[in-house]
C-alpha positions as CSV (number, residue, x, y, z in Angstrom):
1,M,0.0,0.0,0.0
2,K,1.2,3.5,-0.9
3,F,0.7,6.5,1.2
4,H,-0.4,10.0,0.2
5,I,-1.0,13.2,2.3
6,A,-3.9,15.7,1.8
7,I,-3.5,19.0,3.6
8,N,-5.1,22.4,3.4
9,L,-4.1,25.8,4.5
10,E,-6.8,26.1,7.2
11,R,-7.9,28.7,9.7
12,M,-10.6,27.9,12.2
13,S,-10.7,31.4,13.7
14,P,-9.5,34.9,12.9
15,E,-6.9,34.7,15.7
16,T,-4.9,32.1,13.8
17,D,-1.8,33.7,12.1
18,M,-1.9,33.2,8.3
19,K,1.9,33.0,8.1
20,A,1.9,30.3,10.7
21,V,-0.6,28.3,8.7
22,R,1.5,28.8,5.6
23,D,4.7,27.6,7.3
24,H,3.0,24.6,9.0
25,T,1.5,23.3,5.8
26,L,4.9,23.3,4.1
27,E,6.5,21.6,7.1
28,M,4.0,18.8,6.9
29,V,4.5,18.3,3.2
30,K,8.3,18.2,3.8
31,M,7.8,15.6,6.5
32,A,5.8,13.5,4.2
33,D,8.3,13.9,1.4
34,A,11.2,12.8,3.6
35,A,9.2,9.8,4.8
36,G,8.5,8.5,1.3
37,F,4.9,9.5,0.8
38,E,4.0,9.2,-2.9
39,I,1.7,12.2,-3.5
40,A,0.8,15.4,-1.7
41,W,-2.7,16.6,-2.6
42,A,-4.0,20.2,-2.7
43,A,-7.6,21.1,-3.1
44,E,-9.5,23.9,-4.9
45,H,-12.0,25.9,-2.8
46,H,-13.0,29.5,-2.7
47,A,-13.9,32.1,0.0
48,L,-13.5,29.6,2.8
49,E,-10.9,30.0,5.6
50,M,-11.2,26.3,6.5
51,T,-9.8,25.4,3.1
52,I,-7.7,28.2,1.7
53,A,-7.0,26.9,-1.9
54,P,-7.9,29.4,-4.6
55,N,-5.5,27.8,-7.1
56,P,-4.1,24.3,-6.4
57,F,-1.4,24.7,-9.1
58,Q,0.1,27.7,-7.2
59,I,0.1,25.7,-4.0
60,L,1.6,22.7,-5.6
61,G,4.3,24.7,-7.4
62,W,5.3,26.2,-4.0
63,W,5.4,22.8,-2.3
64,G,7.3,21.3,-5.2
65,E,10.1,23.8,-4.9
66,H,10.8,22.7,-1.3
67,A,9.8,19.0,-1.4
68,K,11.8,17.5,-4.2
69,N,10.6,13.9,-4.5
70,I,6.9,13.8,-3.6
71,R,4.5,13.9,-6.6
72,L,2.1,16.8,-6.8
73,G,-1.6,16.0,-6.8
74,V,-4.5,18.3,-7.7
75,G,-7.2,17.0,-5.4
76,V,-9.3,18.1,-7.2
77,V,-9.8,20.9,-9.6
78,N,-13.5,21.9,-10.2
79,A,-14.1,21.6,-13.9
80,A,-17.0,24.0,-13.9
81,Y,-14.9,26.9,-12.7
82,W,-12.3,26.8,-15.5
83,H,-11.9,27.3,-19.2
84,P,-10.2,24.3,-20.8
85,I,-7.3,26.2,-22.4
86,D,-6.6,27.9,-19.0
87,L,-6.7,24.6,-17.1
88,A,-4.6,22.7,-19.6
89,G,-1.9,25.4,-19.5
90,E,-1.8,25.8,-15.7
91,A,-1.6,22.0,-15.2
92,A,1.2,21.6,-17.9
93,F,3.2,24.5,-16.4
94,L,3.2,22.7,-13.0
95,D,4.4,19.6,-14.7
96,L,7.2,21.5,-16.4
97,I,8.5,23.3,-13.3
98,S,8.3,20.1,-11.2
99,D,10.1,18.0,-13.7
100,G,7.1,15.8,-14.4
101,R,5.5,15.3,-11.0
102,L,1.9,16.4,-11.8
103,E,-1.0,14.1,-10.8
104,F,-4.0,15.7,-12.4
105,G,-7.2,15.3,-10.4
106,I,-10.6,16.6,-11.7
107,G,-14.0,16.5,-10.1
108,S,-17.4,18.0,-9.7
109,G,-17.1,20.1,-6.5
110,A,-18.8,19.7,-3.2
111,Y,-20.5,22.9,-1.8
112,Q,-23.5,24.5,-3.5
113,R,-22.5,27.7,-1.7
114,E,-19.4,27.8,-3.9
115,F,-21.3,27.2,-7.1
116,D,-23.7,30.0,-6.2
117,R,-20.7,32.3,-6.3
118,M,-18.3,30.8,-8.8
119,K,-20.9,29.4,-11.3
120,P,-24.3,30.9,-10.5
121,G,-27.2,28.9,-11.7
122,L,-25.4,25.5,-11.8
123,D,-26.7,22.8,-9.4
124,Q,-23.8,20.9,-7.9
125,R,-25.6,17.7,-8.8
126,D,-25.2,18.5,-12.5
127,S,-21.6,19.5,-12.4
128,W,-20.3,16.0,-13.4
129,R,-21.3,16.9,-16.9
130,Y,-18.7,19.7,-17.0
131,M,-16.1,17.3,-15.7
132,Q,-16.8,14.7,-18.3
133,E,-16.6,17.3,-21.1
134,M,-13.5,19.0,-19.7
135,L,-11.2,16.0,-19.2
136,P,-10.8,14.9,-22.9
137,V,-10.6,18.5,-24.0
138,V,-7.6,19.1,-21.7
139,Q,-5.9,15.9,-22.8
140,N,-6.4,16.9,-26.5
141,L,-4.9,20.3,-25.8
142,W,-1.9,18.7,-24.2
143,Q,-1.3,16.8,-27.4
144,G,-1.4,19.8,-29.8
145,D,-3.7,21.9,-31.9
146,Y,-7.4,21.1,-31.2
147,E,-10.7,22.9,-31.7
148,H,-13.8,22.2,-29.6
149,D,-17.5,22.7,-30.1
150,G,-19.1,21.2,-27.0
151,E,-22.1,21.8,-24.8
152,F,-20.2,24.1,-22.3
153,W,-17.2,25.3,-24.2
154,Q,-16.5,26.3,-27.7
155,F,-13.2,27.6,-29.2
156,P,-11.3,27.6,-32.5
157,T,-8.0,25.7,-32.9
158,A,-5.7,26.1,-29.9
159,T,-3.1,24.2,-28.0
160,S,-1.7,24.0,-24.5
161,C,1.3,26.2,-23.9
162,P,3.4,24.7,-22.4
163,K,3.0,21.0,-22.9
164,P,3.4,18.6,-20.0
165,V,6.8,17.0,-19.5
166,Q,5.2,13.6,-18.9
167,P,4.0,12.0,-22.1
168,D,1.1,10.5,-20.2
169,V,-0.1,12.6,-17.3
170,P,-1.7,10.5,-14.5
171,V,-5.4,11.5,-14.3
172,W,-7.5,11.1,-11.1
173,V,-11.3,11.3,-10.7
174,A,-13.0,11.8,-7.4
175,A,-15.7,9.0,-7.3
176,R,-18.5,8.0,-5.0
177,A,-21.5,7.5,-7.3
178,P,-21.7,4.5,-9.7
179,I,-21.8,6.8,-12.7
180,T,-18.4,8.3,-11.8
181,F,-16.8,4.9,-11.2
182,D,-18.1,3.8,-14.6
183,Y,-16.6,6.8,-16.2
184,A,-13.3,6.5,-14.5
185,V,-12.8,2.8,-15.3
186,E,-13.9,3.3,-19.0
187,H,-11.4,6.1,-19.4
188,N,-8.7,4.3,-17.3
189,C,-8.5,7.1,-14.7
190,N,-7.1,6.6,-11.2
191,I,-9.8,6.9,-8.6
192,M,-9.9,8.7,-5.2
193,S,-12.8,7.9,-2.8
194,W,-13.7,9.6,0.5
195,P,-16.2,7.8,2.7
196,L,-16.5,11.0,4.9
197,T,-17.3,9.8,8.4
198,M,-19.2,6.7,7.4
199,P,-18.2,3.2,8.5
200,M,-16.1,0.6,6.7
201,S,-19.2,-0.6,5.0
202,E,-19.2,2.6,2.9
203,A,-15.7,1.7,1.6
204,E,-16.9,-1.8,0.9
205,T,-19.8,-0.2,-1.2
206,Y,-17.2,1.8,-3.2
207,R,-15.2,-1.4,-3.8
208,A,-18.4,-3.1,-5.1
209,R,-19.0,-0.1,-7.4
210,L,-15.5,-0.3,-8.7
211,D,-15.8,-4.0,-9.3
212,D,-19.1,-3.5,-11.1
213,A,-17.5,-0.8,-13.3
214,I,-14.6,-3.1,-14.2
215,A,-17.0,-5.9,-15.1
216,K,-18.9,-3.6,-17.4
217,N,-15.6,-2.6,-19.0
218,G,-14.9,-6.2,-19.9
219,G,-12.7,-6.8,-16.9
220,K,-10.1,-4.2,-18.0
221,Y,-8.8,-1.5,-15.6
222,G,-5.2,-0.5,-15.0
223,G,-5.8,2.4,-12.6
224,T,-5.1,3.0,-8.9
225,W,-7.8,3.2,-6.3
226,S,-7.1,5.4,-3.3
227,L,-9.1,6.0,-0.2
228,M,-9.0,9.1,2.0
229,R,-9.8,9.4,5.7
230,H,-9.4,12.1,8.4
231,S,-6.4,10.9,10.3
232,A,-5.1,11.3,13.8
233,V,-2.6,9.0,15.5
234,Y,-2.1,9.5,19.2
235,D,-0.5,7.8,22.2
236,N,-2.1,9.7,25.1
237,K,-5.6,10.6,26.3
238,E,-5.1,14.4,25.9
239,D,-4.3,14.1,22.1
240,R,-7.2,11.7,21.6
241,A,-9.7,14.2,23.2
242,A,-8.3,17.1,21.3
243,A,-8.5,15.2,18.0
244,M,-12.1,14.3,18.7
245,A,-13.0,17.9,19.6
246,S,-11.3,19.2,16.5
247,V,-13.0,16.9,14.0
248,R,-16.4,17.5,15.5
249,G,-15.8,21.2,15.1
250,V,-14.9,20.8,11.5
251,L,-18.0,18.6,10.9
252,G,-20.2,21.3,12.3
253,Q,-18.7,23.7,9.6
254,F,-18.9,21.0,6.9
255,G,-22.6,20.4,7.7
256,N,-23.2,24.2,7.3
257,L,-21.7,24.1,3.9
258,M,-23.3,20.9,2.7
259,M,-26.8,21.9,3.8
260,K,-26.5,25.7,3.5
261,S,-27.9,25.8,7.0
262,G,-25.7,28.5,8.5
263,E,-24.0,31.7,7.6
264,V,-20.4,32.2,6.5
265,I,-18.9,35.4,7.9
266,N,-15.6,36.7,6.5
267,G,-14.9,33.2,5.2
268,F,-15.6,31.4,8.5
269,P,-18.6,29.0,8.4
270,E,-20.8,29.1,11.5
271,Q,-21.0,25.9,13.5
272,V,-24.1,23.9,12.9
273,P,-25.3,22.0,16.0
274,L,-24.1,18.5,15.5
275,E,-27.4,17.0,16.5
276,T,-29.1,18.7,13.5
277,L,-26.8,17.0,11.0
278,D,-28.2,14.3,8.7
279,G,-27.3,11.0,10.1
280,N,-25.9,12.6,13.3
281,A,-24.8,9.2,14.6
282,R,-21.8,9.8,12.3
283,V,-20.6,12.5,14.6
284,D,-20.8,10.4,17.8
285,P,-17.3,10.3,19.3
286,Q,-17.1,6.5,19.6
287,M,-18.3,6.0,16.0
288,L,-15.9,8.7,14.7
289,E,-13.0,6.9,16.4
290,E,-14.1,3.6,14.9
291,N,-14.8,5.0,11.4
292,L,-12.0,7.5,10.8
293,M,-8.2,6.7,10.8
294,F,-8.0,7.6,14.5
295,G,-6.3,5.6,17.2
296,S,-3.0,4.4,18.6
297,P,-0.3,3.3,16.1
298,A,-1.4,-0.3,16.5
299,E,-5.1,0.5,16.0
300,V,-4.3,2.6,12.9
301,T,-2.1,-0.2,11.5
302,E,-5.0,-2.7,12.0
303,K,-7.5,-0.4,10.2
304,L,-5.1,0.0,7.3
305,R,-4.7,-3.7,7.0
306,A,-8.5,-3.9,6.5
307,Y,-8.3,-1.4,3.7
308,E,-5.4,-3.2,2.1
309,A,-7.4,-6.4,2.2
310,L,-10.3,-4.6,0.5
311,G,-8.0,-3.8,-2.4
312,V,-7.1,-0.1,-1.6
313,D,-3.9,0.7,-3.5
314,A,-3.1,3.9,-1.7
315,F,-4.3,5.5,1.6
316,I,-4.7,9.3,1.7
317,Y,-3.8,10.6,5.1
318,Y,-6.1,13.6,5.4
319,A,-4.3,15.9,7.9
320,S,-6.6,18.9,7.9
321,M,-9.4,18.9,10.5
322,G,-8.9,21.9,12.7
323,M,-6.4,20.2,14.9
324,D,-3.7,22.1,16.7
325,M,-0.6,22.5,14.5
326,D,1.8,20.9,16.9
327,Q,-0.6,17.9,17.4
328,Q,-0.8,17.6,13.6
329,K,2.9,17.1,13.5
330,R,2.9,14.7,16.4
331,S,0.2,12.6,14.7
332,L,2.0,12.5,11.3
333,Q,5.4,11.7,13.0
334,L,3.7,8.8,14.9
335,F,2.2,7.6,11.6
336,I,5.7,7.8,9.9
337,D,7.6,6.1,12.8
338,K,5.1,3.5,14.0
339,V,2.7,2.7,11.2
340,M,4.4,3.0,7.8
341,P,7.3,0.6,8.7
342,A,4.8,-2.3,9.1
343,F,3.8,-1.8,5.4
344,A,7.4,-1.3,4.2
345,E,8.4,-4.6,5.9
346,K,5.5,-6.3,4.1
347,E,6.6,-4.9,0.7
348,M,10.2,-5.9,1.3
349,A,9.0,-9.4,2.2
350,H,7.1,-9.6,-1.1
351,A,10.1,-8.3,-3.0
352,G,12.3,-11.0,-1.4
């Protein structure tokens, strides 16, 4: 099993120093790079302090200058917010300056609140259509001159300038719904899935959807399936309690954005009372500890073994959930020191 890290520049309150957030994020990526993580993922979000990511290519270019080995993943760009020529050029430029480390992730967005501002009139549930038109257009522009007359974009002959360094840029699709699994498998895209706070059964559902999609595709699929979870590794009661409080706070904000049930003031979403969230059992502390990648190093290792047995190729360690910056580093260091070696030993045993 490979390991990836997803981390955001996040501020949970106006008192948090933006420069400290900046420095912390880079330090975490450099830790992951030194430990042998395969990919660092940066998101795209707008007008939200909890996920400061107006342009993932800018973030990844910055990380790539300081972390020299880790690959640079766009996790994910929202197709509806971009023009294909712009997107193709931005992505290719990142591949150029990073010496071919681009992992191109594309998706359909999450928050209707963002669409109301970035693409007024578009229902988030319909945005997959933009993604499915956008991806082949970008890939054609990377190859050379191409003209397009589609449903959402039309333009005369143009090309991506620059071109990617990689002859075949890895493409990732964020997938939860069957239609997206089908699309990803048919087009041989890598897949990233996020079961949010739901139990292992949700990951098993995604595996079944992936298997169904592969069967529909004649049994052919050469991609990678990754799975992301909020992650916190701890070895004392204080860090456990702090991690639980932090993720519950983030879930209150997340619920606001998903249900548009609270205000966002100067970029900070109001907390929605957890008991009002749909399926609020998902925010029960005991269930959160069971469902998320929370626990002691031994407990986290055991959970990862279950994902490995399910056929997960790569685990995405989602570091951002409002946790204290020092605790985030302690958690990641425990993961590096106490969890990853168990999987390295297994790989070495297979190689032997």
